[in-house]
gemmi code that builds the backbone of each chain (N, CA, C; Angstrom):
import gemmi

chains = {
    "A": [
        ("MET", (-47.601, -1.211, -38.481), (-47.633, -2.299, -39.463), (-48.607, -1.950, -40.584)),
        ("LYS", (-48.109, -2.089, -41.789), (-48.931, -1.825, -42.976), (-49.448, -3.152, -43.504)),
        ("VAL", (-50.753, -3.248, -43.730), (-51.346, -4.444, -44.326), (-52.269, -3.981, -45.450)),
        ("ILE", (-51.933, -4.306, -46.674), (-52.768, -3.932, -47.821), (-52.807, -5.087, -48.815)),
        ("HIS", (-53.784, -5.036, -49.728), (-53.669, -5.882, -50.919), (-52.841, -5.107, -51.920)),
        ("TYR", (-51.955, -5.812, -52.631), (-51.015, -5.083, -53.508), (-51.720, -4.213, -54.531)),
        ("SER", (-52.914, -4.612, -54.920), (-53.640, -3.859, -55.948), (-54.089, -2.483, -55.457)),
        ("ALA", (-54.020, -2.259, -54.144), (-54.408, -0.963, -53.587), (-53.309, 0.089, -53.730)),
        ("ALA", (-52.106, -0.335, -54.049), (-51.003, 0.618, -54.216), (-51.105, 1.303, -55.576)),
        ("GLU", (-50.579, 2.493, -55.653), (-50.628, 3.261, -56.906), (-49.926, 2.514, -58.025)),
        ("ALA", (-50.566, 2.443, -59.175), (-49.997, 1.719, -60.315), (-49.326, 2.682, -61.284)),
        ("LYS", (-48.175, 2.266, -61.810), (-47.472, 3.028, -62.835), (-47.329, 2.118, -64.059)),
        ("VAL", (-47.730, 2.616, -65.212), (-47.722, 1.794, -66.424), (-46.508, 2.143, -67.279)),
        ("PHE", (-45.820, 1.102, -67.748), (-44.663, 1.253, -68.635), (-45.019, 0.538, -69.936)),
        ("ASN", (-45.288, 1.322, -70.946), (-45.729, 0.714, -72.208), (-45.000, 1.307, -73.404)),
        ("ALA", (-43.857, 1.933, -73.124), (-43.049, 2.502, -74.211), (-41.740, 1.731, -74.294)),
        ("ASP", (-41.298, 1.501, -75.502), (-40.043, 0.800, -75.740), (-38.934, 1.373, -74.849)),
        ("PRO", (-38.122, 0.572, -74.131), (-37.936, -0.877, -74.281), (-38.810, -1.743, -73.362)),
        ("ALA", (-39.819, -1.160, -72.715), (-40.761, -1.967, -71.927), (-42.064, -2.093, -72.720)),
        ("LYS", (-42.866, -3.114, -72.387), (-44.158, -3.290, -73.050), (-45.119, -3.982, -72.097)),
        ("GLY", (-46.279, -3.381, -71.880), (-47.331, -4.035, -71.108), (-46.972, -4.294, -69.663)),
        ("VAL", (-46.240, -3.364, -69.039), (-45.783, -3.542, -67.658), (-46.535, -2.585, -66.731)),
        ("THR", (-47.104, -3.133, -65.658), (-47.690, -2.310, -64.595), (-46.905, -2.579, -63.326)),
        ("GLY", (-46.410, -1.508, -62.689), (-45.596, -1.665, -61.480), (-46.153, -0.896, -60.307)),
        ("ARG", (-45.961, -1.439, -59.123), (-46.419, -0.794, -57.886), (-45.343, -0.918, -56.813)),
        ("VAL", (-45.015, 0.182, -56.154), (-44.191, 0.124, -54.947), (-45.144, -0.165, -53.792)),
        ("VAL", (-44.977, -1.330, -53.142), (-45.906, -1.693, -52.071), (-45.289, -1.498, -50.680)),
        ("ILE", (-43.961, -1.577, -50.591), (-43.261, -1.241, -49.338), (-41.996, -0.484, -49.737)),
        ("GLY", (-41.856, 0.753, -49.222), (-40.694, 1.543, -49.612), (-40.356, 2.605, -48.590)),
        ("GLN", (-39.600, 3.581, -49.039), (-39.140, 4.652, -48.146), (-40.315, 5.344, -47.451)),
        ("ALA", (-41.414, 5.512, -48.157), (-42.576, 6.207, -47.587), (-43.162, 5.459, -46.389)),
        ("ASP", (-42.870, 4.162, -46.302), (-43.358, 3.352, -45.182), (-42.321, 3.245, -44.068)),
        ("GLY", (-41.155, 3.842, -44.275), (-40.077, 3.728, -43.293), (-39.210, 2.502, -43.499)),
        ("ALA", (-39.324, 1.898, -44.676), (-38.499, 0.714, -44.978), (-37.116, 1.202, -45.392)),
        ("ALA", (-36.142, 1.046, -44.516), (-34.836, 1.687, -44.702), (-33.824, 0.820, -45.440)),
        ("ASN", (-34.078, -0.481, -45.539), (-33.065, -1.384, -46.080), (-33.356, -1.901, -47.485)),
        ("PHE", (-34.629, -2.154, -47.795), (-34.963, -2.673, -49.117), (-36.412, -2.339, -49.421)),
        ("CYS", (-36.771, -2.506, -50.673), (-38.038, -2.007, -51.219), (-38.732, -3.118, -51.989)),
        ("MET", (-40.037, -3.314, -51.748), (-40.810, -4.338, -52.456), (-41.702, -3.695, -53.518)),
        ("ARG", (-41.588, -4.192, -54.724), (-42.453, -3.779, -55.811), (-43.179, -5.014, -56.370)),
        ("ILE", (-44.382, -4.814, -56.925), (-45.117, -5.884, -57.603), (-45.286, -5.456, -59.057)),
        ("PHE", (-44.929, -6.354, -59.971), (-45.074, -6.080, -61.394), (-46.049, -7.069, -62.027)),
        ("GLU", (-46.856, -6.539, -62.935), (-47.755, -7.363, -63.747), (-47.396, -7.139, -65.214)),
        ("LEU", (-47.160, -8.243, -65.932), (-46.861, -8.161, -67.363), (-48.034, -8.753, -68.130)),
        ("SER", (-48.558, -8.014, -69.077), (-49.641, -8.511, -69.917), (-49.118, -9.683, -70.762)),
        ("PRO", (-50.028, -10.474, -71.359), (-49.572, -11.669, -72.096), (-48.510, -11.387, -73.161)),
        ("ASP", (-48.471, -10.210, -73.698), (-47.416, -9.880, -74.665), (-46.361, -8.940, -74.070)),
        ("GLY", (-46.320, -8.850, -72.753), (-45.479, -7.842, -72.109), (-44.070, -8.313, -71.792)),
        ("HIS", (-43.191, -7.355, -71.623), (-41.816, -7.647, -71.210), (-41.203, -6.422, -70.552)),
        ("THR", (-40.214, -6.671, -69.706), (-39.437, -5.592, -69.098), (-38.288, -5.234, -70.047)),
        ("PRO", (-37.577, -4.133, -69.796), (-36.414, -3.836, -70.639), (-35.309, -4.884, -70.431)),
        ("LYS", (-34.503, -5.103, -71.435), (-33.283, -5.905, -71.263), (-32.180, -4.928, -70.870)),
        ("HIS", (-31.721, -5.058, -69.638), (-30.751, -4.075, -69.139), (-29.937, -4.667, -67.989)),
        ("SER", (-29.006, -3.873, -67.500), (-28.254, -4.243, -66.300), (-28.012, -2.979, -65.485)),
        ("HIS", (-27.739, -3.156, -64.220), (-27.481, -2.037, -63.307), (-26.718, -2.594, -62.110)),
        ("SER", (-26.209, -1.690, -61.299), (-25.275, -2.119, -60.247), (-25.951, -2.865, -59.097)),
        ("TRP", (-27.273, -2.701, -58.942), (-27.948, -3.306, -57.799), (-28.613, -4.627, -58.196)),
        ("GLU", (-28.864, -5.437, -57.193), (-29.446, -6.762, -57.390), (-30.987, -6.722, -57.390)),
        ("HIS", (-31.578, -7.798, -57.895), (-33.012, -8.054, -57.757), (-33.204, -9.376, -57.028)),
        ("GLU", (-34.207, -9.421, -56.160), (-34.685, -10.696, -55.627), (-36.148, -10.798, -56.057)),
        ("ILE", (-36.467, -11.845, -56.821), (-37.759, -11.938, -57.510), (-38.473, -13.234, -57.127)),
        ("PHE", (-39.796, -13.125, -56.923), (-40.644, -14.304, -56.694), (-41.822, -14.221, -57.655)),
        ("VAL", (-42.058, -15.303, -58.399), (-43.153, -15.317, -59.372), (-44.438, -15.780, -58.687)),
        ("HIS", (-45.412, -14.893, -58.666), (-46.684, -15.153, -57.972), (-47.685, -15.861, -58.872)),
        ("ALA", (-47.745, -15.499, -60.156), (-48.759, -16.067, -61.058), (-48.288, -15.948, -62.502)),
        ("GLY", (-48.758, -16.882, -63.319), (-48.468, -16.828, -64.743), (-47.233, -17.613, -65.134)),
        ("THR", (-46.896, -17.513, -66.419), (-45.724, -18.194, -66.961), (-44.933, -17.218, -67.828)),
        ("GLY", (-43.621, -17.405, -67.850), (-42.783, -16.495, -68.613), (-41.386, -17.035, -68.745)),
        ("ALA", (-40.467, -16.114, -68.988), (-39.062, -16.490, -69.132), (-38.194, -15.329, -68.687)),
        ("VAL", (-36.989, -15.671, -68.236), (-36.008, -14.666, -67.822), (-34.743, -14.862, -68.656)),
        ("TRP", (-34.180, -13.751, -69.086), (-32.962, -13.749, -69.905), (-31.754, -13.909, -69.003)),
        ("ARG", (-30.998, -14.999, -69.218), (-29.821, -15.295, -68.400), (-28.687, -15.755, -69.298)),
        ("ASP", (-27.596, -15.032, -69.272), (-26.398, -15.442, -70.024), (-26.712, -15.738, -71.487)),
        ("GLY", (-27.532, -14.898, -72.103), (-27.773, -15.030, -73.534), (-28.827, -16.031, -73.940)),
        ("ALA", (-29.618, -16.528, -72.983), (-30.666, -17.494, -73.318), (-31.865, -17.280, -72.408)),
        ("TRP", (-33.031, -17.775, -72.832), (-34.249, -17.655, -72.042), (-34.417, -18.881, -71.140)),
        ("VAL", (-34.725, -18.642, -69.885), (-34.983, -19.703, -68.920), (-36.448, -19.583, -68.494)),
        ("GLU", (-37.185, -20.697, -68.574), (-38.616, -20.670, -68.243), (-38.839, -20.418, -66.757)),
        ("ILE", (-39.863, -19.634, -66.456), (-40.283, -19.377, -65.079), (-41.793, -19.539, -64.984)),
        ("ALA", (-42.263, -19.823, -63.783), (-43.698, -20.004, -63.554), (-43.984, -19.741, -62.082)),
        ("ARG", (-45.259, -19.774, -61.746), (-45.712, -19.633, -60.360), (-44.778, -20.389, -59.413)),
        ("GLY", (-44.194, -19.668, -58.447), (-43.313, -20.310, -57.477), (-41.841, -20.211, -57.817)),
        ("SER", (-41.509, -19.688, -59.000), (-40.089, -19.520, -59.350), (-39.470, -18.402, -58.511)),
        ("VAL", (-38.192, -18.579, -58.206), (-37.388, -17.585, -57.493), (-36.196, -17.236, -58.373)),
        ("ILE", (-35.917, -15.946, -58.511), (-34.802, -15.480, -59.357), (-33.952, -14.513, -58.546)),
        ("PHE", (-32.652, -14.768, -58.495), (-31.714, -13.797, -57.916), (-30.861, -13.251, -59.054)),
        ("VAL", (-31.003, -11.958, -59.306), (-30.209, -11.282, -60.337), (-29.129, -10.475, -59.628)),
        ("PRO", (-27.874, -10.938, -59.641), (-26.814, -10.150, -59.004), (-26.622, -8.812, -59.722)),
        ("GLY", (-26.029, -7.846, -59.053), (-25.741, -6.562, -59.667), (-24.897, -6.717, -60.925)),
        ("ASN", (-25.153, -5.825, -61.894), (-24.389, -5.745, -63.156), (-24.620, -6.924, -64.100)),
        ("GLU", (-25.648, -7.722, -63.848), (-25.929, -8.856, -64.743), (-27.126, -8.508, -65.637)),
        ("GLU", (-26.959, -8.691, -66.941), (-28.043, -8.379, -67.879), (-29.238, -9.288, -67.615)),
        ("HIS", (-30.441, -8.695, -67.673), (-31.646, -9.477, -67.396), (-32.842, -8.847, -68.079)),
        ("GLN", (-33.834, -9.670, -68.316), (-35.125, -9.233, -68.863), (-36.136, -10.307, -68.506)),
        ("LEU", (-37.368, -9.900, -68.226), (-38.447, -10.862, -67.998), (-39.522, -10.642, -69.053)),
        ("LYS", (-40.098, -11.735, -69.535), (-41.202, -11.623, -70.491), (-42.280, -12.643, -70.155)),
        ("ASN", (-43.502, -12.296, -70.550), (-44.639, -13.189, -70.384), (-44.722, -14.078, -71.622)),
        ("THR", (-44.792, -15.379, -71.414), (-44.907, -16.299, -72.552), (-46.251, -17.026, -72.552)),
        ("GLY", (-47.145, -16.640, -71.646), (-48.419, -17.345, -71.522), (-49.603, -16.495, -71.928)),
        ("THR", (-50.789, -16.942, -71.518), (-52.024, -16.244, -71.880), (-52.635, -15.506, -70.702)),
        ("GLU", (-52.078, -15.685, -69.500), (-52.554, -14.922, -68.352), (-51.488, -13.912, -67.924)),
        ("VAL", (-51.869, -12.998, -67.057), (-50.930, -11.993, -66.572), (-49.800, -12.677, -65.788)),
        ("LEU", (-48.586, -12.254, -66.033), (-47.420, -12.725, -65.264), (-47.192, -11.722, -64.129)),
        ("THR", (-47.336, -12.193, -62.907), (-47.219, -11.313, -61.738), (-46.022, -11.750, -60.921)),
        ("PHE", (-45.144, -10.811, -60.599), (-43.993, -11.165, -59.778), (-43.665, -10.062, -58.791)),
        ("VAL", (-43.066, -10.484, -57.668), (-42.569, -9.603, -56.626), (-41.101, -9.355, -56.938)),
        ("CYS", (-40.660, -8.104, -56.905), (-39.267, -7.782, -57.237), (-38.734, -6.794, -56.202)),
        ("LEU", (-37.700, -7.206, -55.487), (-37.134, -6.360, -54.427), (-35.787, -5.799, -54.830)),
        ("ILE", (-35.539, -4.592, -54.356), (-34.277, -3.886, -54.620), (-33.778, -3.296, -53.310)),
        ("PRO", (-32.471, -3.069, -53.209), (-31.959, -2.403, -52.001), (-32.386, -0.939, -51.979)),
        ("SER", (-32.398, -0.349, -50.803), (-32.694, 1.079, -50.682), (-31.579, 1.895, -51.315)),
        ("GLY", (-31.937, 3.117, -51.706), (-30.936, 4.034, -52.229), (-30.949, 4.149, -53.738)),
        ("VAL", (-31.749, 3.306, -54.405), (-31.914, 3.443, -55.851), (-33.374, 3.817, -56.120)),
        ("GLU", (-33.668, 4.244, -57.336), (-35.037, 4.652, -57.662), (-35.995, 3.492, -57.390)),
        ("GLU", (-37.113, 3.772, -56.708), (-37.971, 2.670, -56.278), (-38.778, 2.074, -57.420)),
        ("ILE", (-39.101, 2.895, -58.414), (-39.795, 2.351, -59.588), (-39.591, 3.298, -60.758)),
    ],
    "B": [
        ("MET", (-26.824, -15.746, -62.219), (-28.248, -15.631, -61.882), (-28.775, -16.989, -61.421)),
        ("LYS", (-29.433, -16.984, -60.311), (-30.030, -18.207, -59.771), (-31.512, -18.242, -60.142)),
        ("VAL", (-31.960, -19.344, -60.720), (-33.377, -19.520, -61.038), (-33.785, -20.896, -60.525)),
        ("ILE", (-34.670, -20.928, -59.544), (-35.138, -22.212, -58.997), (-36.633, -22.111, -58.702)),
        ("HIS", (-37.279, -23.266, -58.532), (-38.601, -23.245, -57.896), (-38.363, -23.278, -56.397)),
        ("TYR", (-39.150, -22.510, -55.655), (-38.852, -22.393, -54.228), (-38.841, -23.749, -53.519)),
        ("SER", (-39.615, -24.696, -54.023), (-39.700, -26.002, -53.360), (-38.390, -26.785, -53.457)),
        ("ALA", (-37.467, -26.346, -54.333), (-36.178, -27.030, -54.478), (-35.199, -26.646, -53.372)),
        ("ALA", (-35.493, -25.585, -52.632), (-34.590, -25.165, -51.551), (-34.794, -26.060, -50.326)),
        ("GLU", (-33.754, -26.197, -49.542), (-33.821, -27.038, -48.339), (-34.913, -26.544, -47.382)),
        ("ALA", (-35.719, -27.460, -46.902), (-36.823, -27.103, -46.012), (-36.445, -27.329, -44.553)),
        ("LYS", (-36.853, -26.417, -43.709), (-36.648, -26.561, -42.269), (-38.038, -26.503, -41.613)),
        ("VAL", (-38.331, -27.489, -40.776), (-39.664, -27.569, -40.167), (-39.617, -27.049, -38.730)),
        ("PHE", (-40.584, -26.208, -38.395), (-40.718, -25.663, -37.042), (-42.082, -26.123, -36.522)),
        ("ASN", (-42.038, -27.078, -35.618), (-43.313, -27.626, -35.150), (-43.338, -27.745, -33.632)),
        ("ALA", (-42.452, -26.981, -32.985), (-42.422, -26.988, -31.515), (-42.848, -25.610, -31.019)),
        ("ASP", (-43.613, -25.609, -29.948), (-44.080, -24.363, -29.345), (-42.925, -23.375, -29.217)),
        ("PRO", (-43.004, -22.081, -29.614), (-44.240, -21.355, -29.931), (-44.616, -21.340, -31.407)),
        ("ALA", (-43.981, -22.177, -32.236), (-44.393, -22.300, -33.636), (-45.177, -23.596, -33.804)),
        ("LYS", (-45.981, -23.662, -34.882), (-46.737, -24.885, -35.155), (-46.968, -25.001, -36.660)),
        ("GLY", (-46.582, -26.134, -37.220), (-46.887, -26.417, -38.621), (-46.245, -25.461, -39.607)),
        ("VAL", (-45.012, -25.053, -39.323), (-44.310, -24.085, -40.172), (-43.168, -24.780, -40.923)),
        ("THR", (-43.139, -24.608, -42.245), (-42.004, -25.044, -43.050), (-41.370, -23.808, -43.681)),
        ("GLY", (-40.063, -23.648, -43.489), (-39.376, -22.461, -43.998), (-38.210, -22.815, -44.898)),
        ("ARG", (-37.977, -21.984, -45.896), (-36.858, -22.183, -46.832), (-36.167, -20.843, -47.092)),
        ("VAL", (-34.838, -20.820, -46.989), (-34.062, -19.672, -47.467), (-33.858, -19.881, -48.961)),
        ("VAL", (-34.423, -19.011, -49.790), (-34.313, -19.196, -51.240), (-33.273, -18.258, -51.870)),
        ("ILE", (-33.035, -17.106, -51.245), (-31.946, -16.213, -51.671), (-31.296, -15.658, -50.406)),
        ("GLY", (-29.988, -15.905, -50.248), (-29.330, -15.450, -49.021), (-27.844, -15.261, -49.210)),
        ("GLN", (-27.143, -15.258, -48.090), (-25.693, -15.018, -48.111), (-24.970, -16.024, -49.008)),
        ("ALA", (-25.430, -17.261, -49.020), (-24.766, -18.295, -49.815), (-24.834, -17.999, -51.312)),
        ("ASP", (-25.797, -17.153, -51.703), (-25.938, -16.769, -53.115), (-25.218, -15.464, -53.427)),
        ("GLY", (-24.607, -14.858, -52.419), (-23.959, -13.563, -52.606), (-24.910, -12.389, -52.442)),
        ("ALA", (-26.067, -12.645, -51.855), (-27.043, -11.568, -51.614), (-26.615, -10.810, -50.359)),
        ("ALA", (-26.076, -9.629, -50.545), (-25.399, -8.921, -49.450), (-26.314, -7.988, -48.674)),
        ("ASN", (-27.503, -7.677, -49.222), (-28.331, -6.637, -48.599), (-29.582, -7.160, -47.893)),
        ("PHE", (-30.191, -8.196, -48.447), (-31.413, -8.736, -47.840), (-31.585, -10.178, -48.277)),
        ("CYS", (-32.456, -10.872, -47.594), (-32.593, -12.327, -47.692), (-34.061, -12.684, -47.912)),
        ("MET", (-34.332, -13.576, -48.901), (-35.705, -14.010, -49.165), (-35.925, -15.414, -48.613)),
        ("ARG", (-36.982, -15.551, -47.830), (-37.398, -16.863, -47.329), (-38.842, -17.114, -47.784)),
        ("ILE", (-39.208, -18.384, -47.937), (-40.592, -18.760, -48.220), (-41.076, -19.630, -47.071)),
        ("PHE", (-42.246, -19.289, -46.532), (-42.828, -20.059, -45.436), (-44.164, -20.649, -45.864)),
        ("GLU", (-44.384, -21.885, -45.417), (-45.672, -22.547, -45.613), (-46.223, -22.900, -44.234)),
        ("LEU", (-47.465, -22.504, -43.986), (-48.117, -22.820, -42.713), (-49.254, -23.797, -42.999)),
        ("SER", (-49.256, -24.909, -42.291), (-50.341, -25.879, -42.442), (-51.652, -25.254, -41.953)),
        ("PRO", (-52.793, -25.865, -42.296), (-54.082, -25.250, -41.951), (-54.244, -24.896, -40.463)),
        ("ASP", (-53.556, -25.593, -39.601), (-53.621, -25.246, -38.172), (-52.327, -24.573, -37.692)),
        ("GLY", (-51.524, -24.094, -38.617), (-50.193, -23.602, -38.271), (-50.131, -22.130, -37.923)),
        ("HIS", (-49.082, -21.779, -37.207), (-48.833, -20.369, -36.870), (-47.352, -20.162, -36.581)),
        ("THR", (-46.898, -18.940, -36.776), (-45.536, -18.551, -36.396), (-45.556, -18.130, -34.929)),
        ("PRO", (-44.393, -17.944, -34.313), (-44.378, -17.438, -32.929), (-44.901, -15.993, -32.871)),
        ("LYS", (-45.498, -15.636, -31.762), (-45.824, -14.216, -31.529), (-44.595, -13.608, -30.861)),
        ("HIS", (-43.929, -12.692, -31.563), (-42.670, -12.168, -31.045), (-42.368, -10.809, -31.682)),
        ("SER", (-41.273, -10.217, -31.246), (-40.771, -9.000, -31.883), (-39.245, -9.052, -31.886)),
        ("HIS", (-38.651, -8.279, -32.772), (-37.195, -8.220, -32.885), (-36.851, -6.906, -33.567)),
        ("SER", (-35.572, -6.576, -33.561), (-35.173, -5.236, -34.005), (-35.279, -5.032, -35.513)),
        ("TRP", (-35.300, -6.122, -36.302), (-35.309, -5.991, -37.763), (-36.728, -6.091, -38.304)),
        ("GLU", (-36.873, -5.571, -39.501), (-38.175, -5.535, -40.164), (-38.453, -6.796, -40.980)),
        ("HIS", (-39.732, -6.992, -41.332), (-40.137, -7.993, -42.321), (-40.856, -7.287, -43.468)),
        ("GLU", (-40.616, -7.767, -44.669), (-41.450, -7.397, -45.810), (-42.039, -8.696, -46.334)),
        ("ILE", (-43.370, -8.783, -46.319), (-44.073, -10.052, -46.546), (-45.061, -9.919, -47.708)),
        ("PHE", (-45.115, -10.965, -48.538), (-46.105, -11.054, -49.614), (-46.797, -12.408, -49.507)),
        ("VAL", (-48.124, -12.406, -49.491), (-48.880, -13.656, -49.352), (-49.133, -14.245, -50.739)),
        ("HIS", (-48.582, -15.421, -50.964), (-48.656, -16.085, -52.271), (-49.920, -16.924, -52.410)),
        ("ALA", (-50.342, -17.606, -51.344), (-51.495, -18.510, -51.426), (-52.093, -18.719, -50.047)),
        ("GLY", (-53.402, -18.994, -50.031), (-54.076, -19.309, -48.791), (-54.692, -18.099, -48.119)),
        ("THR", (-55.232, -18.358, -46.930), (-55.864, -17.299, -46.141), (-55.386, -17.417, -44.703)),
        ("GLY", (-55.300, -16.284, -44.033), (-54.819, -16.283, -42.661), (-55.065, -14.949, -41.996)),
        ("ALA", (-54.264, -14.698, -40.965), (-54.380, -13.438, -40.236), (-53.026, -13.076, -39.659)),
        ("VAL", (-52.833, -11.776, -39.474), (-51.600, -11.273, -38.876), (-51.968, -10.462, -37.624)),
        ("TRP", (-51.179, -10.659, -36.575), (-51.394, -9.982, -35.297), (-50.801, -8.573, -35.372)),
        ("ARG", (-51.654, -7.567, -35.225), (-51.221, -6.170, -35.307), (-51.871, -5.383, -34.193)),
        ("ASP", (-51.072, -4.799, -33.336), (-51.582, -3.919, -32.273), (-52.683, -4.591, -31.450)),
        ("GLY", (-52.480, -5.861, -31.123), (-53.420, -6.538, -30.231), (-54.662, -7.093, -30.881)),
        ("ALA", (-54.695, -7.171, -32.209), (-55.873, -7.712, -32.898), (-55.426, -8.447, -34.164)),
        ("TRP", (-56.296, -9.345, -34.640), (-55.998, -10.089, -35.861), (-56.537, -9.343, -37.078)),
        ("VAL", (-55.714, -9.243, -38.112), (-56.101, -8.619, -39.377), (-56.068, -9.702, -40.451)),
        ("GLU", (-57.159, -9.851, -41.195), (-57.224, -10.896, -42.214), (-56.247, -10.629, -43.359)),
        ("ILE", (-55.644, -11.708, -43.858), (-54.762, -11.638, -45.019), (-55.133, -12.766, -45.980)),
        ("ALA", (-54.785, -12.584, -47.249), (-55.084, -13.587, -48.272), (-54.124, -13.383, -49.433)),
        ("ARG", (-54.230, -14.278, -50.393), (-53.424, -14.202, -51.625), (-53.343, -12.752, -52.120)),
        ("GLY", (-52.127, -12.235, -52.246), (-51.951, -10.860, -52.728), (-51.776, -9.828, -51.631)),
        ("SER", (-51.930, -10.232, -50.382), (-51.715, -9.281, -49.280), (-50.233, -8.961, -49.142)),
        ("VAL", (-49.957, -7.721, -48.743), (-48.602, -7.245, -48.466), (-48.569, -6.753, -47.024)),
        ("ILE", (-47.525, -7.150, -46.286), (-47.396, -6.763, -44.874), (-46.007, -6.191, -44.654)),
        ("PHE", (-45.945, -5.004, -44.072), (-44.657, -4.453, -43.632), (-44.667, -4.419, -42.111)),
        ("VAL", (-43.780, -5.209, -41.503), (-43.637, -5.241, -40.048), (-42.381, -4.449, -39.695)),
        ("PRO", (-42.520, -3.232, -39.169), (-41.328, -2.474, -38.774), (-40.595, -3.174, -37.632)),
        ("GLY", (-39.323, -2.870, -37.452), (-38.565, -3.440, -36.355), (-39.218, -3.154, -35.014)),
        ("ASN", (-39.068, -4.118, -34.083), (-39.549, -3.998, -32.694), (-41.063, -4.014, -32.553)),
        ("GLU", (-41.777, -4.407, -33.603), (-43.244, -4.467, -33.509), (-43.677, -5.933, -33.363)),
        ("GLU", (-44.512, -6.200, -32.367), (-44.969, -7.573, -32.139), (-45.799, -8.053, -33.321)),
        ("HIS", (-45.586, -9.315, -33.712), (-46.297, -9.850, -34.875), (-46.390, -11.364, -34.786)),
        ("GLN", (-47.374, -11.895, -35.453), (-47.571, -13.339, -35.586), (-48.436, -13.565, -36.816)),
        ("LEU", (-48.181, -14.638, -37.536), (-49.052, -15.004, -38.653), (-49.655, -16.362, -38.373)),
        ("LYS", (-50.919, -16.534, -38.741), (-51.559, -17.845, -38.581), (-52.412, -18.151, -39.804)),
        ("ASN", (-52.581, -19.441, -40.046), (-53.435, -19.921, -41.118), (-54.854, -20.043, -40.564)),
        ("THR", (-55.828, -19.464, -41.237), (-57.226, -19.567, -40.792), (-58.063, -20.345, -41.800)),
        ("GLY", (-57.431, -20.912, -42.822), (-58.178, -21.587, -43.884), (-57.941, -23.078, -43.902)),
        ("THR", (-58.306, -23.689, -45.016), (-58.174, -25.139, -45.162), (-57.043, -25.522, -46.103)),
        ("GLU", (-56.438, -24.532, -46.763), (-55.275, -24.835, -47.607), (-54.021, -24.257, -46.963)),
        ("VAL", (-52.875, -24.651, -47.485), (-51.604, -24.142, -46.960), (-51.510, -22.630, -47.190)),
        ("LEU", (-51.063, -21.915, -46.177), (-50.792, -20.474, -46.287), (-49.317, -20.312, -46.644)),
        ("THR", (-49.066, -19.771, -47.824), (-47.689, -19.619, -48.307), (-47.364, -18.145, -48.434)),
        ("PHE", (-46.255, -17.733, -47.835), (-45.872, -16.329, -47.966), (-44.364, -16.174, -48.115)),
        ("VAL", (-43.990, -15.086, -48.776), (-42.602, -14.674, -48.956), (-42.290, -13.699, -47.834)),
        ("CYS", (-41.164, -13.891, -47.144), (-40.815, -13.021, -46.017), (-39.345, -12.640, -46.136)),
        ("LEU", (-39.094, -11.350, -46.255), (-37.724, -10.861, -46.428), (-37.224, -10.156, -45.176)),
        ("ILE", (-35.934, -10.325, -44.937), (-35.262, -9.710, -43.798), (-33.969, -9.066, -44.282)),
        ("PRO", (-33.480, -8.067, -43.558), (-32.184, -7.491, -43.932), (-31.068, -8.484, -43.634)),
        ("SER", (-29.932, -8.296, -44.299), (-28.765, -9.129, -44.026), (-28.222, -8.816, -42.633)),
        ("GLY", (-27.500, -9.791, -42.083), (-26.860, -9.571, -40.799), (-27.586, -10.190, -39.631)),
        ("VAL", (-28.798, -10.744, -39.886), (-29.509, -11.466, -38.841), (-29.636, -12.916, -39.303)),
        ("GLU", (-29.992, -13.803, -38.394), (-30.101, -15.217, -38.728), (-31.091, -15.380, -39.888)),
        ("GLU", (-30.707, -16.161, -40.903), (-31.527, -16.214, -42.116), (-32.798, -17.029, -41.923)),
        ("ILE", (-32.741, -18.043, -41.054), (-33.955, -18.800, -40.746), (-33.793, -19.482, -39.398)),
    ],
}
model = gemmi.Model(1)
for chain_id, residues in chains.items():
    chain = gemmi.Chain(chain_id)
    for i, (resn, *xyz) in enumerate(residues, 1):
        res = gemmi.Residue()
        res.name, res.seqid = resn, gemmi.SeqId(i, " ")
        for name, pos in zip(("N", "CA", "C"), xyz):
            atom = gemmi.Atom()
            atom.name, atom.element = name, gemmi.Element(name[0])
            atom.pos, atom.b_iso = gemmi.Position(*pos), 0.0
            res.add_atom(atom)
        chain.add_residue(res)
    model.add_chain(chain)
structure = gemmi.Structure()
structure.add_model(model)
structure.setup_entities()
């Protein structure tokens, strides 16, 4: 059993277009023997956003802290601490921070795709 | 795309031995078309705990709020907001609240087992 604080995992920074102010960490993945799905934690700075994109695999997302919005069907939907987002495969999506504190969310993907 | 606050999902209460003070919600599952893994949110009251048990499937857990402990290899390991726990299949585990506020955590399981 692995027990860590998420901040102890290696951080990867994405700060080049089409991402901005994104820090990501794989906290449970193939290296831990997790064969079915992978947990990542992302932090978006107050002006940060993920790329607007789509791909064949799904996301299961839980918002841990902060406030922001998610792009759904051509419009922004507000999210905050405690929000849950299911992004089915092939659906366009983007997350952005709309507040003054860091937006932190848990984002899971199935195994077999790039972990981060 | 599904966007909800986790508290909007149907709550199921587990308050009979070997569980105590546990409220669980399936927030992303088969009903949403999630074919690979399932997200649940659990809240443990200040005196609450999950059963001490093991099963063939894994858990991927993120602690959203509160303080507690997880049973690992015959001893309690402290957990708190931001802790990540990977419980491999067939490993005995239990979570308990050791604080005065609700212990809230996200717990994911692979598809194909009972969702809650």
